[in-house]
DRENKERO-263111 format. One record per atom (N, C-alpha, C): residue number from 1; residue in one letter; atom name; z negated, y negated, x. Coordinates in pm, 1 decimal, always signed. Layout:
<recs>
<rec><zator>NUM</zator><kolnu>A</kolnu><minu>CA</minu><w>Z</w><v>Y</v><u>X</u></rec>
...
</recs>
This chain:
<recs>
<rec><zator>1</zator><kolnu>M</kolnu><minu>N</minu><w>+4.8</w><v>+118.9</v><u>+78.3</u></rec>
<rec><zator>1</zator><kolnu>M</kolnu><minu>CA</minu><w>-0.1</w><v>-6.1</v><u>-0.5</u></rec>
<rec><zator>1</zator><kolnu>M</kolnu><minu>C</minu><w>+4.2</w><v>-128.2</v><u>+81.4</u></rec>
<rec><zator>2</zator><kolnu>E</kolnu><minu>N</minu><w>+91.5</w><v>-215.2</v><u>+63.6</u></rec>
<rec><zator>2</zator><kolnu>E</kolnu><minu>CA</minu><w>+104.7</w><v>-332.9</v><u>+142.7</u></rec>
<rec><zator>2</zator><kolnu>E</kolnu><minu>C</minu><w>+8.1</w><v>-437.8</v><u>+94.8</u></rec>
<rec><zator>3</zator><kolnu>K</kolnu><minu>N</minu><w>-53.1</w><v>-507.5</v><u>+183.3</u></rec>
<rec><zator>3</zator><kolnu>K</kolnu><minu>CA</minu><w>-157.3</w><v>-616.3</v><u>+157.6</u></rec>
<rec><zator>3</zator><kolnu>K</kolnu><minu>C</minu><w>-80.4</w><v>-726.7</v><u>+96.1</u></rec>
<rec><zator>4</zator><kolnu>E</kolnu><minu>N</minu><w>-153.7</w><v>-799.2</v><u>+9.7</u></rec>
<rec><zator>4</zator><kolnu>E</kolnu><minu>CA</minu><w>-93.8</w><v>-914.7</v><u>-51.4</u></rec>
<rec><zator>4</zator><kolnu>E</kolnu><minu>C</minu><w>-86.6</w><v>-1031.1</v><u>+61.0</u></rec>
<rec><zator>5</zator><kolnu>K</kolnu><minu>N</minu><w>+36.6</w><v>-1099.6</v><u>+59.3</u></rec>
<rec><zator>5</zator><kolnu>K</kolnu><minu>CA</minu><w>+51.1</w><v>-1199.8</v><u>+152.8</u></rec>
<rec><zator>5</zator><kolnu>K</kolnu><minu>C</minu><w>+58.8</w><v>-1338.3</v><u>+99.3</u></rec>
<rec><zator>6</zator><kolnu>Y</kolnu><minu>N</minu><w>+19.0</w><v>-1431.8</v><u>+183.7</u></rec>
<rec><zator>6</zator><kolnu>Y</kolnu><minu>CA</minu><w>+18.3</w><v>-1576.9</v><u>+130.2</u></rec>
<rec><zator>6</zator><kolnu>Y</kolnu><minu>C</minu><w>+98.9</w><v>-1656.1</v><u>+224.3</u></rec>
<rec><zator>7</zator><kolnu>K</kolnu><minu>N</minu><w>+162.2</w><v>-1764.2</v><u>+173.6</u></rec>
<rec><zator>7</zator><kolnu>K</kolnu><minu>CA</minu><w>+244.6</w><v>-1847.6</v><u>+265.4</u></rec>
<rec><zator>7</zator><kolnu>K</kolnu><minu>C</minu><w>+176.7</w><v>-1981.1</v><u>+270.8</u></rec>
<rec><zator>8</zator><kolnu>F</kolnu><minu>N</minu><w>+162.2</w><v>-2038.6</v><u>+395.4</u></rec>
<rec><zator>8</zator><kolnu>F</kolnu><minu>CA</minu><w>+91.8</w><v>-2168.0</v><u>+419.3</u></rec>
<rec><zator>8</zator><kolnu>F</kolnu><minu>C</minu><w>+192.5</w><v>-2254.0</v><u>+495.4</u></rec>
<rec><zator>9</zator><kolnu>N</kolnu><minu>N</minu><w>+190.8</w><v>-2386.5</v><u>+467.9</u></rec>
<rec><zator>9</zator><kolnu>N</kolnu><minu>CA</minu><w>+258.9</w><v>-2482.3</v><u>+543.2</u></rec>
<rec><zator>9</zator><kolnu>N</kolnu><minu>C</minu><w>+154.1</w><v>-2560.4</v><u>+627.9</u></rec>
<rec><zator>10</zator><kolnu>L</kolnu><minu>N</minu><w>+177.0</w><v>-2558.1</v><u>+758.1</u></rec>
<rec><zator>10</zator><kolnu>L</kolnu><minu>CA</minu><w>+89.8</w><v>-2634.0</v><u>+842.8</u></rec>
<rec><zator>10</zator><kolnu>L</kolnu><minu>C</minu><w>+146.8</w><v>-2754.2</v><u>+904.6</u></rec>
<rec><zator>11</zator><kolnu>I</kolnu><minu>N</minu><w>+67.8</w><v>-2851.0</v><u>+917.3</u></rec>
<rec><zator>11</zator><kolnu>I</kolnu><minu>CA</minu><w>+115.7</w><v>-2984.2</v><u>+986.3</u></rec>
<rec><zator>11</zator><kolnu>I</kolnu><minu>C</minu><w>+36.0</w><v>-2970.2</v><u>+1121.8</u></rec>
<rec><zator>12</zator><kolnu>L</kolnu><minu>N</minu><w>+115.3</w><v>-2962.3</v><u>+1230.4</u></rec>
<rec><zator>12</zator><kolnu>L</kolnu><minu>CA</minu><w>+44.3</w><v>-2949.1</v><u>+1367.4</u></rec>
<rec><zator>12</zator><kolnu>L</kolnu><minu>C</minu><w>+84.9</w><v>-3071.4</v><u>+1457.6</u></rec>
<rec><zator>13</zator><kolnu>T</kolnu><minu>N</minu><w>-4.1</w><v>-3103.2</v><u>+1542.5</u></rec>
<rec><zator>13</zator><kolnu>T</kolnu><minu>CA</minu><w>+40.0</w><v>-3202.9</v><u>+1647.2</u></rec>
<rec><zator>13</zator><kolnu>T</kolnu><minu>C</minu><w>+140.7</w><v>-3136.7</v><u>+1737.1</u></rec>
<rec><zator>14</zator><kolnu>E</kolnu><minu>N</minu><w>+214.5</w><v>-3220.8</v><u>+1812.2</u></rec>
<rec><zator>14</zator><kolnu>E</kolnu><minu>CA</minu><w>+299.6</w><v>-3159.7</v><u>+1913.6</u></rec>
<rec><zator>14</zator><kolnu>E</kolnu><minu>C</minu><w>+229.2</w><v>-3072.2</v><u>+2007.0</u></rec>
<rec><zator>15</zator><kolnu>G</kolnu><minu>N</minu><w>+111.5</w><v>-3118.1</v><u>+2050.1</u></rec>
<rec><zator>15</zator><kolnu>G</kolnu><minu>CA</minu><w>+28.2</w><v>-3040.0</v><u>+2145.5</u></rec>
<rec><zator>15</zator><kolnu>G</kolnu><minu>C</minu><w>-16.8</w><v>-2898.6</v><u>+2089.1</u></rec>
<rec><zator>16</zator><kolnu>A</kolnu><minu>N</minu><w>-45.5</w><v>-2897.1</v><u>+1959.0</u></rec>
<rec><zator>16</zator><kolnu>A</kolnu><minu>CA</minu><w>-76.4</w><v>-2766.0</v><u>+1897.2</u></rec>
<rec><zator>16</zator><kolnu>A</kolnu><minu>C</minu><w>+40.5</w><v>-2667.1</v><u>+1890.5</u></rec>
<rec><zator>17</zator><kolnu>K</kolnu><minu>N</minu><w>+151.9</w><v>-2733.6</v><u>+1858.4</u></rec>
<rec><zator>17</zator><kolnu>K</kolnu><minu>CA</minu><w>+280.2</w><v>-2659.6</v><u>+1853.1</u></rec>
<rec><zator>17</zator><kolnu>K</kolnu><minu>C</minu><w>+312.3</w><v>-2595.6</v><u>+1993.0</u></rec>
<rec><zator>18</zator><kolnu>A</kolnu><minu>N</minu><w>+290.7</w><v>-2680.0</v><u>+2094.6</u></rec>
<rec><zator>18</zator><kolnu>A</kolnu><minu>CA</minu><w>+318.8</w><v>-2638.3</v><u>+2232.3</u></rec>
<rec><zator>18</zator><kolnu>A</kolnu><minu>C</minu><w>+224.8</w><v>-2524.6</v><u>+2277.7</u></rec>
<rec><zator>19</zator><kolnu>Q</kolnu><minu>N</minu><w>+98.5</w><v>-2536.4</v><u>+2229.4</u></rec>
<rec><zator>19</zator><kolnu>Q</kolnu><minu>CA</minu><w>+9.7</w><v>-2429.8</v><u>+2249.7</u></rec>
<rec><zator>19</zator><kolnu>Q</kolnu><minu>C</minu><w>+42.6</w><v>-2300.1</v><u>+2191.0</u></rec>
<rec><zator>20</zator><kolnu>L</kolnu><minu>N</minu><w>+89.1</w><v>-2305.1</v><u>+2067.8</u></rec>
<rec><zator>20</zator><kolnu>L</kolnu><minu>CA</minu><w>+136.9</w><v>-2189.8</v><u>+1997.6</u></rec>
<rec><zator>20</zator><kolnu>L</kolnu><minu>C</minu><w>+256.4</w><v>-2118.1</v><u>+2064.8</u></rec>
<rec><zator>21</zator><kolnu>E</kolnu><minu>N</minu><w>+353.9</w><v>-2207.8</v><u>+2110.1</u></rec>
<rec><zator>21</zator><kolnu>E</kolnu><minu>CA</minu><w>+471.7</w><v>-2157.8</v><u>+2178.6</u></rec>
<rec><zator>21</zator><kolnu>E</kolnu><minu>C</minu><w>+427.8</w><v>-2101.3</v><u>+2312.1</u></rec>
<rec><zator>22</zator><kolnu>E</kolnu><minu>N</minu><w>+334.1</w><v>-2158.3</v><u>+2390.4</u></rec>
<rec><zator>22</zator><kolnu>E</kolnu><minu>CA</minu><w>+290.0</w><v>-2092.3</v><u>+2510.1</u></rec>
<rec><zator>22</zator><kolnu>E</kolnu><minu>C</minu><w>+222.0</w><v>-1963.1</v><u>+2492.6</u></rec>
<rec><zator>23</zator><kolnu>L</kolnu><minu>N</minu><w>+129.9</w><v>-1960.3</v><u>+2394.4</u></rec>
<rec><zator>23</zator><kolnu>L</kolnu><minu>CA</minu><w>+62.3</w><v>-1836.4</v><u>+2363.6</u></rec>
<rec><zator>23</zator><kolnu>L</kolnu><minu>C</minu><w>+167.0</w><v>-1725.4</v><u>+2314.1</u></rec>
<rec><zator>24</zator><kolnu>Q</kolnu><minu>N</minu><w>+258.4</w><v>-1758.9</v><u>+2241.7</u></rec>
<rec><zator>24</zator><kolnu>Q</kolnu><minu>CA</minu><w>+365.1</w><v>-1663.3</v><u>+2197.2</u></rec>
<rec><zator>24</zator><kolnu>Q</kolnu><minu>C</minu><w>+440.8</w><v>-1610.8</v><u>+2328.1</u></rec>
<rec><zator>25</zator><kolnu>K</kolnu><minu>N</minu><w>+466.2</w><v>-1700.4</v><u>+2414.0</u></rec>
<rec><zator>25</zator><kolnu>K</kolnu><minu>CA</minu><w>+539.1</w><v>-1660.1</v><u>+2536.8</u></rec>
<rec><zator>25</zator><kolnu>K</kolnu><minu>C</minu><w>+453.8</w><v>-1572.5</v><u>+2621.7</u></rec>
<rec><zator>26</zator><kolnu>R</kolnu><minu>N</minu><w>+329.9</w><v>-1607.8</v><u>+2645.7</u></rec>
<rec><zator>26</zator><kolnu>R</kolnu><minu>CA</minu><w>+236.6</w><v>-1526.1</v><u>+2721.9</u></rec>
<rec><zator>26</zator><kolnu>R</kolnu><minu>C</minu><w>+201.4</w><v>-1385.4</v><u>+2666.4</u></rec>
<rec><zator>27</zator><kolnu>T</kolnu><minu>N</minu><w>+184.1</w><v>-1377.8</v><u>+2533.2</u></rec>
<rec><zator>27</zator><kolnu>T</kolnu><minu>CA</minu><w>+133.7</w><v>-1254.9</v><u>+2466.3</u></rec>
<rec><zator>27</zator><kolnu>T</kolnu><minu>C</minu><w>+248.8</w><v>-1173.6</v><u>+2415.2</u></rec>
<rec><zator>28</zator><kolnu>G</kolnu><minu>N</minu><w>+366.2</w><v>-1229.8</v><u>+2407.2</u></rec>
<rec><zator>28</zator><kolnu>G</kolnu><minu>CA</minu><w>+479.5</w><v>-1152.9</v><u>+2353.4</u></rec>
<rec><zator>28</zator><kolnu>G</kolnu><minu>C</minu><w>+460.7</w><v>-1137.7</v><u>+2198.9</u></rec>
<rec><zator>29</zator><kolnu>A</kolnu><minu>N</minu><w>+381.2</w><v>-1222.0</v><u>+2135.4</u></rec>
<rec><zator>29</zator><kolnu>A</kolnu><minu>CA</minu><w>+375.1</w><v>-1212.2</v><u>+1992.8</u></rec>
<rec><zator>29</zator><kolnu>A</kolnu><minu>C</minu><w>+503.5</w><v>-1238.9</v><u>+1922.9</u></rec>
<rec><zator>30</zator><kolnu>A</kolnu><minu>N</minu><w>+529.3</w><v>-1171.4</v><u>+1812.4</u></rec>
<rec><zator>30</zator><kolnu>A</kolnu><minu>CA</minu><w>+657.8</w><v>-1185.3</v><u>+1741.8</u></rec>
<rec><zator>30</zator><kolnu>A</kolnu><minu>C</minu><w>+672.2</w><v>-1310.5</v><u>+1665.6</u></rec>
<rec><zator>31</zator><kolnu>S</kolnu><minu>N</minu><w>+561.2</w><v>-1378.1</v><u>+1636.3</u></rec>
<rec><zator>31</zator><kolnu>S</kolnu><minu>CA</minu><w>+571.2</w><v>-1505.1</v><u>+1554.7</u></rec>
<rec><zator>31</zator><kolnu>S</kolnu><minu>C</minu><w>+444.7</w><v>-1589.6</v><u>+1567.5</u></rec>
<rec><zator>32</zator><kolnu>F</kolnu><minu>N</minu><w>+452.0</w><v>-1708.5</v><u>+1525.4</u></rec>
<rec><zator>32</zator><kolnu>F</kolnu><minu>CA</minu><w>+342.4</w><v>-1800.1</v><u>+1527.5</u></rec>
<rec><zator>32</zator><kolnu>F</kolnu><minu>C</minu><w>+225.4</w><v>-1730.0</v><u>+1431.1</u></rec>
<rec><zator>33</zator><kolnu>A</kolnu><minu>N</minu><w>+269.7</w><v>-1676.2</v><u>+1319.3</u></rec>
<rec><zator>33</zator><kolnu>A</kolnu><minu>CA</minu><w>+180.3</w><v>-1614.2</v><u>+1225.6</u></rec>
<rec><zator>33</zator><kolnu>A</kolnu><minu>C</minu><w>+99.5</w><v>-1504.9</v><u>+1293.8</u></rec>
<rec><zator>34</zator><kolnu>E</kolnu><minu>N</minu><w>+163.9</w><v>-1430.4</v><u>+1383.5</u></rec>
<rec><zator>34</zator><kolnu>E</kolnu><minu>CA</minu><w>+88.8</w><v>-1322.2</v><u>+1453.8</u></rec>
<rec><zator>34</zator><kolnu>E</kolnu><minu>C</minu><w>-17.1</w><v>-1379.1</v><u>+1542.8</u></rec>
<rec><zator>35</zator><kolnu>I</kolnu><minu>N</minu><w>+9.1</w><v>-1483.0</v><u>+1607.2</u></rec>
<rec><zator>35</zator><kolnu>I</kolnu><minu>CA</minu><w>-82.9</w><v>-1558.5</v><u>+1698.4</u></rec>
<rec><zator>35</zator><kolnu>I</kolnu><minu>C</minu><w>-191.0</w><v>-1614.6</v><u>+1613.6</u></rec>
<rec><zator>36</zator><kolnu>I</kolnu><minu>N</minu><w>-169.3</w><v>-1673.3</v><u>+1499.0</u></rec>
<rec><zator>36</zator><kolnu>I</kolnu><minu>CA</minu><w>-280.5</w><v>-1724.2</v><u>+1408.4</u></rec>
<rec><zator>36</zator><kolnu>I</kolnu><minu>C</minu><w>-361.4</w><v>-1602.6</v><u>+1365.1</u></rec>
<rec><zator>37</zator><kolnu>R</kolnu><minu>N</minu><w>-303.7</w><v>-1497.0</v><u>+1322.3</u></rec>
<rec><zator>37</zator><kolnu>R</kolnu><minu>CA</minu><w>-385.2</w><v>-1378.4</v><u>+1273.0</u></rec>
<rec><zator>37</zator><kolnu>R</kolnu><minu>C</minu><w>-471.9</w><v>-1334.6</v><u>+1381.9</u></rec>
<rec><zator>38</zator><kolnu>R</kolnu><minu>N</minu><w>-424.4</w><v>-1311.5</v><u>+1504.3</u></rec>
<rec><zator>38</zator><kolnu>R</kolnu><minu>CA</minu><w>-499.4</w><v>-1264.3</v><u>+1614.5</u></rec>
<rec><zator>38</zator><kolnu>R</kolnu><minu>C</minu><w>-614.8</w><v>-1366.3</v><u>+1644.6</u></rec>
<rec><zator>39</zator><kolnu>S</kolnu><minu>N</minu><w>-582.8</w><v>-1494.9</v><u>+1642.2</u></rec>
<rec><zator>39</zator><kolnu>S</kolnu><minu>CA</minu><w>-682.8</w><v>-1599.2</v><u>+1668.4</u></rec>
<rec><zator>39</zator><kolnu>S</kolnu><minu>C</minu><w>-788.3</w><v>-1593.6</v><u>+1569.8</u></rec>
<rec><zator>40</zator><kolnu>L</kolnu><minu>N</minu><w>-754.2</w><v>-1582.4</v><u>+1443.7</u></rec>
<rec><zator>40</zator><kolnu>L</kolnu><minu>CA</minu><w>-861.1</w><v>-1565.3</v><u>+1334.5</u></rec>
<rec><zator>40</zator><kolnu>L</kolnu><minu>C</minu><w>-948.3</w><v>-1447.0</v><u>+1359.4</u></rec>
<rec><zator>41</zator><kolnu>A</kolnu><minu>N</minu><w>-890.4</w><v>-1335.5</v><u>+1401.7</u></rec>
<rec><zator>41</zator><kolnu>A</kolnu><minu>CA</minu><w>-977.9</w><v>-1214.1</v><u>+1423.5</u></rec>
<rec><zator>41</zator><kolnu>A</kolnu><minu>C</minu><w>-1078.4</w><v>-1245.0</v><u>+1543.8</u></rec>
<rec><zator>42</zator><kolnu>V</kolnu><minu>N</minu><w>-1024.4</w><v>-1304.7</v><u>+1649.0</u></rec>
<rec><zator>42</zator><kolnu>V</kolnu><minu>CA</minu><w>-1116.6</w><v>-1342.9</v><u>+1763.3</u></rec>
<rec><zator>42</zator><kolnu>V</kolnu><minu>C</minu><w>-1225.4</w><v>-1438.0</v><u>+1720.2</u></rec>
<rec><zator>43</zator><kolnu>Y</kolnu><minu>N</minu><w>-1182.0</w><v>-1540.6</v><u>+1651.4</u></rec>
<rec><zator>43</zator><kolnu>Y</kolnu><minu>CA</minu><w>-1274.7</w><v>-1643.9</v><u>+1611.9</u></rec>
<rec><zator>43</zator><kolnu>Y</kolnu><minu>C</minu><w>-1381.7</w><v>-1587.4</v><u>+1513.2</u></rec>
<rec><zator>44</zator><kolnu>D</kolnu><minu>N</minu><w>-1340.4</w><v>-1504.8</v><u>+1430.4</u></rec>
<rec><zator>44</zator><kolnu>D</kolnu><minu>CA</minu><w>-1435.7</w><v>-1431.3</v><u>+1332.3</u></rec>
<rec><zator>44</zator><kolnu>D</kolnu><minu>C</minu><w>-1537.3</w><v>-1348.3</v><u>+1409.1</u></rec>
<rec><zator>45</zator><kolnu>A</kolnu><minu>N</minu><w>-1489.2</w><v>-1268.1</v><u>+1505.6</u></rec>
<rec><zator>45</zator><kolnu>A</kolnu><minu>CA</minu><w>-1574.0</w><v>-1181.1</v><u>+1579.8</u></rec>
<rec><zator>45</zator><kolnu>A</kolnu><minu>C</minu><w>-1677.4</w><v>-1262.9</v><u>+1663.5</u></rec>
<rec><zator>46</zator><kolnu>L</kolnu><minu>N</minu><w>-1626.4</w><v>-1377.0</v><u>+1729.5</u></rec>
<rec><zator>46</zator><kolnu>L</kolnu><minu>CA</minu><w>-1713.5</w><v>-1458.0</v><u>+1803.0</u></rec>
<rec><zator>46</zator><kolnu>L</kolnu><minu>C</minu><w>-1824.6</w><v>-1527.4</v><u>+1711.6</u></rec>
<rec><zator>47</zator><kolnu>Q</kolnu><minu>N</minu><w>-1784.2</w><v>-1576.8</v><u>+1595.3</u></rec>
<rec><zator>47</zator><kolnu>Q</kolnu><minu>CA</minu><w>-1869.5</w><v>-1642.2</v><u>+1509.2</u></rec>
<rec><zator>47</zator><kolnu>Q</kolnu><minu>C</minu><w>-1979.6</w><v>-1539.6</v><u>+1455.2</u></rec>
<rec><zator>48</zator><kolnu>E</kolnu><minu>N</minu><w>-1942.5</w><v>-1418.3</v><u>+1424.1</u></rec>
<rec><zator>48</zator><kolnu>E</kolnu><minu>CA</minu><w>-2032.6</w><v>-1312.9</v><u>+1374.7</u></rec>
<rec><zator>48</zator><kolnu>E</kolnu><minu>C</minu><w>-2141.7</w><v>-1283.8</v><u>+1476.4</u></rec>
<rec><zator>49</zator><kolnu>H</kolnu><minu>N</minu><w>-2090.9</w><v>-1264.0</v><u>+1605.5</u></rec>
<rec><zator>49</zator><kolnu>H</kolnu><minu>CA</minu><w>-2175.7</w><v>-1225.4</v><u>+1708.1</u></rec>
<rec><zator>49</zator><kolnu>H</kolnu><minu>C</minu><w>-2267.0</w><v>-1334.6</v><u>+1749.1</u></rec>
<rec><zator>50</zator><kolnu>T</kolnu><minu>N</minu><w>-2222.8</w><v>-1459.5</v><u>+1767.5</u></rec>
<rec><zator>50</zator><kolnu>T</kolnu><minu>CA</minu><w>-2308.7</w><v>-1569.8</v><u>+1785.0</u></rec>
<rec><zator>50</zator><kolnu>T</kolnu><minu>C</minu><w>-2414.8</w><v>-1599.6</v><u>+1680.0</u></rec>
<rec><zator>51</zator><kolnu>A</kolnu><minu>N</minu><w>-2372.2</w><v>-1581.0</v><u>+1553.4</u></rec>
<rec><zator>51</zator><kolnu>A</kolnu><minu>CA</minu><w>-2456.8</w><v>-1604.7</v><u>+1442.1</u></rec>
<rec><zator>51</zator><kolnu>A</kolnu><minu>C</minu><w>-2571.8</w><v>-1497.1</v><u>+1443.4</u></rec>
<rec><zator>52</zator><kolnu>S</kolnu><minu>N</minu><w>-2554.0</w><v>-1376.3</v><u>+1502.9</u></rec>
<rec><zator>52</zator><kolnu>S</kolnu><minu>CA</minu><w>-2653.3</w><v>-1274.4</v><u>+1499.5</u></rec>
<rec><zator>52</zator><kolnu>S</kolnu><minu>C</minu><w>-2720.7</w><v>-1275.6</v><u>+1639.0</u></rec>
<rec><zator>53</zator><kolnu>G</kolnu><minu>N</minu><w>-2716.1</w><v>-1378.2</v><u>+1711.0</u></rec>
<rec><zator>53</zator><kolnu>G</kolnu><minu>CA</minu><w>-2799.6</w><v>-1388.1</v><u>+1834.6</u></rec>
<rec><zator>53</zator><kolnu>G</kolnu><minu>C</minu><w>-2722.9</w><v>-1358.4</v><u>+1964.6</u></rec>
<rec><zator>54</zator><kolnu>W</kolnu><minu>N</minu><w>-2610.0</w><v>-1320.2</v><u>+1964.2</u></rec>
<rec><zator>54</zator><kolnu>W</kolnu><minu>CA</minu><w>-2527.1</w><v>-1283.1</v><u>+2094.5</u></rec>
<rec><zator>54</zator><kolnu>W</kolnu><minu>C</minu><w>-2480.4</w><v>-1420.6</v><u>+2150.0</u></rec>
<rec><zator>55</zator><kolnu>E</kolnu><minu>N</minu><w>-2444.8</w><v>-1414.0</v><u>+2281.3</u></rec>
<rec><zator>55</zator><kolnu>E</kolnu><minu>CA</minu><w>-2389.9</w><v>-1527.4</v><u>+2337.8</u></rec>
<rec><zator>55</zator><kolnu>E</kolnu><minu>C</minu><w>-2269.3</w><v>-1475.3</v><u>+2426.8</u></rec>
<rec><zator>56</zator><kolnu>L</kolnu><minu>N</minu><w>-2167.5</w><v>-1565.3</v><u>+2436.8</u></rec>
<rec><zator>56</zator><kolnu>L</kolnu><minu>CA</minu><w>-2052.1</w><v>-1525.1</v><u>+2515.0</u></rec>
<rec><zator>56</zator><kolnu>L</kolnu><minu>C</minu><w>-2060.5</w><v>-1584.7</v><u>+2655.5</u></rec>
<rec><zator>57</zator><kolnu>I</kolnu><minu>N</minu><w>-2038.0</w><v>-1503.6</v><u>+2752.2</u></rec>
<rec><zator>57</zator><kolnu>I</kolnu><minu>CA</minu><w>-2048.3</w><v>-1539.5</v><u>+2889.4</u></rec>
<rec><zator>57</zator><kolnu>I</kolnu><minu>C</minu><w>-1914.4</w><v>-1486.7</v><u>+2963.2</u></rec>
<rec><zator>58</zator><kolnu>L</kolnu><minu>N</minu><w>-1847.3</w><v>-1581.6</v><u>+3022.8</u></rec>
<rec><zator>58</zator><kolnu>L</kolnu><minu>CA</minu><w>-1731.6</w><v>-1543.2</v><u>+3097.3</u></rec>
<rec><zator>58</zator><kolnu>L</kolnu><minu>C</minu><w>-1768.1</w><v>-1522.8</v><u>+3248.0</u></rec>
<rec><zator>59</zator><kolnu>R</kolnu><minu>N</minu><w>-1713.7</w><v>-1418.9</v><u>+3301.1</u></rec>
<rec><zator>59</zator><kolnu>R</kolnu><minu>CA</minu><w>-1742.8</w><v>-1393.1</v><u>+3445.3</u></rec>
<rec><zator>59</zator><kolnu>R</kolnu><minu>C</minu><w>-1610.4</w><v>-1368.1</v><u>+3524.1</u></rec>
<rec><zator>60</zator><kolnu>N</kolnu><minu>N</minu><w>-1604.9</w><v>-1438.8</v><u>+3649.1</u></rec>
<rec><zator>60</zator><kolnu>N</kolnu><minu>CA</minu><w>-1479.2</w><v>-1420.6</v><u>+3727.0</u></rec>
<rec><zator>60</zator><kolnu>N</kolnu><minu>C</minu><w>-1494.2</w><v>-1292.3</v><u>+3802.1</u></rec>
<rec><zator>61</zator><kolnu>K</kolnu><minu>N</minu><w>-1385.6</w><v>-1200.1</v><u>+3794.5</u></rec>
<rec><zator>61</zator><kolnu>K</kolnu><minu>CA</minu><w>-1392.1</w><v>-1069.8</v><u>+3860.5</u></rec>
<rec><zator>61</zator><kolnu>K</kolnu><minu>C</minu><w>-1407.8</w><v>-1088.7</v><u>+4018.3</u></rec>
<rec><zator>62</zator><kolnu>A</kolnu><minu>N</minu><w>-1335.2</w><v>-1186.4</v><u>+4069.1</u></rec>
<rec><zator>62</zator><kolnu>A</kolnu><minu>CA</minu><w>-1333.6</w><v>-1198.8</v><u>+4209.2</u></rec>
<rec><zator>62</zator><kolnu>A</kolnu><minu>C</minu><w>-1469.2</w><v>-1241.6</v><u>+4269.2</u></rec>
<rec><zator>63</zator><kolnu>D</kolnu><minu>N</minu><w>-1516.5</w><v>-1351.5</v><u>+4222.0</u></rec>
<rec><zator>63</zator><kolnu>D</kolnu><minu>CA</minu><w>-1643.3</w><v>-1399.8</v><u>+4288.4</u></rec>
<rec><zator>63</zator><kolnu>D</kolnu><minu>C</minu><w>-1775.0</w><v>-1381.6</v><u>+4206.0</u></rec>
<rec><zator>64</zator><kolnu>K</kolnu><minu>N</minu><w>-1759.2</w><v>-1319.6</v><u>+4090.9</u></rec>
<rec><zator>64</zator><kolnu>K</kolnu><minu>CA</minu><w>-1872.9</w><v>-1289.9</v><u>+3999.6</u></rec>
<rec><zator>64</zator><kolnu>K</kolnu><minu>C</minu><w>-1940.6</w><v>-1412.0</v><u>+3939.0</u></rec>
<rec><zator>65</zator><kolnu>K</kolnu><minu>N</minu><w>-1879.4</w><v>-1526.6</v><u>+3958.2</u></rec>
<rec><zator>65</zator><kolnu>K</kolnu><minu>CA</minu><w>-1937.3</w><v>-1653.4</v><u>+3901.3</u></rec>
<rec><zator>65</zator><kolnu>K</kolnu><minu>C</minu><w>-1921.0</w><v>-1629.5</v><u>+3750.5</u></rec>
<rec><zator>66</zator><kolnu>S</kolnu><minu>N</minu><w>-2027.5</w><v>-1696.0</v><u>+3678.8</u></rec>
<rec><zator>66</zator><kolnu>S</kolnu><minu>CA</minu><w>-2013.8</w><v>-1684.4</v><u>+3534.9</u></rec>
<rec><zator>66</zator><kolnu>S</kolnu><minu>C</minu><w>-2043.8</w><v>-1821.3</v><u>+3477.2</u></rec>
<rec><zator>67</zator><kolnu>E</kolnu><minu>N</minu><w>-1996.0</w><v>-1838.4</v><u>+3353.3</u></rec>
<rec><zator>67</zator><kolnu>E</kolnu><minu>CA</minu><w>-2019.5</w><v>-1961.4</v><u>+3271.7</u></rec>
<rec><zator>67</zator><kolnu>E</kolnu><minu>C</minu><w>-2024.3</w><v>-1925.0</v><u>+3125.3</u></rec>
<rec><zator>68</zator><kolnu>K</kolnu><minu>N</minu><w>-2093.7</w><v>-2011.7</v><u>+3063.1</u></rec>
<rec><zator>68</zator><kolnu>K</kolnu><minu>CA</minu><w>-2098.7</w><v>-2008.2</v><u>+2912.7</u></rec>
<rec><zator>68</zator><kolnu>K</kolnu><minu>C</minu><w>-1992.5</w><v>-2110.6</v><u>+2852.2</u></rec>
<rec><zator>69</zator><kolnu>P</kolnu><minu>N</minu><w>-1892.3</w><v>-2064.4</v><u>+2798.4</u></rec>
<rec><zator>69</zator><kolnu>P</kolnu><minu>CA</minu><w>-1786.7</w><v>-2158.1</v><u>+2748.1</u></rec>
<rec><zator>69</zator><kolnu>P</kolnu><minu>C</minu><w>-1838.2</w><v>-2231.0</v><u>+2624.2</u></rec>
<rec><zator>70</zator><kolnu>V</kolnu><minu>N</minu><w>-1788.3</w><v>-2354.4</v><u>+2604.6</u></rec>
<rec><zator>70</zator><kolnu>V</kolnu><minu>CA</minu><w>-1817.8</w><v>-2427.1</v><u>+2493.7</u></rec>
<rec><zator>70</zator><kolnu>V</kolnu><minu>C</minu><w>-1709.7</w><v>-2389.3</v><u>+2377.5</u></rec>
<rec><zator>71</zator><kolnu>L</kolnu><minu>N</minu><w>-1778.1</w><v>-2338.3</v><u>+2269.3</u></rec>
<rec><zator>71</zator><kolnu>L</kolnu><minu>CA</minu><w>-1690.0</w><v>-2294.0</v><u>+2154.4</u></rec>
<rec><zator>71</zator><kolnu>L</kolnu><minu>C</minu><w>-1732.0</w><v>-2365.4</v><u>+2036.8</u></rec>
<rec><zator>72</zator><kolnu>L</kolnu><minu>N</minu><w>-1646.1</w><v>-2388.0</v><u>+1935.7</u></rec>
<rec><zator>72</zator><kolnu>L</kolnu><minu>CA</minu><w>-1683.1</w><v>-2446.5</v><u>+1814.3</u></rec>
<rec><zator>72</zator><kolnu>L</kolnu><minu>C</minu><w>-1708.8</w><v>-2331.4</v><u>+1726.1</u></rec>
<rec><zator>73</zator><kolnu>V</kolnu><minu>N</minu><w>-1833.4</w><v>-2278.2</v><u>+1725.1</u></rec>
<rec><zator>73</zator><kolnu>V</kolnu><minu>CA</minu><w>-1865.6</w><v>-2169.1</v><u>+1642.5</u></rec>
<rec><zator>73</zator><kolnu>V</kolnu><minu>C</minu><w>-1973.2</w><v>-2216.4</v><u>+1532.1</u></rec>
</recs>
C-alpha cells in the first residue's frame, strides 16, 4: 500500500537553494524532496534524543577532538 503524498510549494532564499543543490550533489539524492525527507528524519531523531536527555557530540577521527554543535532543537 502506497503512503499518501502531499505536495508543498516552498519559497527559499538563493542560499538555501544552493545548499539543497550541494547536498543533492554530495549525497546523490534523486531530488530535493529526498533531501528534505532525510533532513526531517535526522532532525526528528536529534530532537527526540535531546528532549530525553541525550546530547550530541561530534568527534574528529584523526585528532580525537570533540565539540558540541549548536543545533536548533
